[in-house]
N, C-alpha and C positions, 0 to 999 in steps of 0.2 A: 504494499499498499504506500510506503514512503518512497520508492521508485515512483509509481504511479502518480502520487501526488507532487512530487519535484518536478516531473516532466512536465505535466498539466500546467505547473506555474510557470514553467519557463516558456512555454507556449503562449500564456496568457500576456506575457513582457512582450514578445515577440508581434503577436497581432494588435498590442498596444502601439508599439514602437510603428507596426505597418499603418494604422490609423492616424497617425501624426499627418500633419500637412507636409507636403514636400519643401515648403519654405522652411517652415520650422526645424527640419531635421538639417538642410542645407545651410541654415544658421549655426549648426552645432555639429562641425564636422569633427569635431573631438571624440565625438560619441560615434560606435562603430555598428552604425543601422545597418548597412548591408550584413554584416555578420549576423546581427540581433533577429534580424528577419529573416535570414536565411535559415537560421537555428531552427527556428520556431517552424518553417518549411519542412525542413528534414524530420522533424519530431513526428509532426501530424501526417507526412506522407511516407515515409519510410521507417514507421512504427517497429518493424520487426526486426530492422538493423542497429536498433538505438545502442551507442555505446555507453554503457554505464561510468566508465572511466572518463569519456568525454565530457558526459551529464554532471560528475562528481568536479571536476576541474572547472567546468561554468560558474558551479555554484560556489566554489572555493574561492576562485582567482578572478572570475569575472562580473558575478555580480555586486560583491562588495565595491567596486569602485565605478560600476554603473548606477548605482545607489545614489552616490554622491555627485554623479555628474546630473544626474535627474533632478535631485533635488536643488541644486544650483539654478537650472534650469528654469523650476518652476518660482524659485524666488526672482527671478529676472523676468517674468511674465505679468503683465497688468493685473491689477484683481479683478474680478469680477465675478 
């Protein structure tokens, strides 16, 4: 269940990144948007070939800096 939940949450992150406007993504090239969106596509469409080592690396190495990047982006957006 933990594996399934982790994969699903990474999928949600990828889907959310894909739903952002092209302009917002272009304004923040420091975020690896194509890799995030590509990871989601891989998890959804190639489910039976998911490498749990890669998923663990994403969680351990890539999610923490992404969280900081997103928090910075959110602070820079107009309130509304």
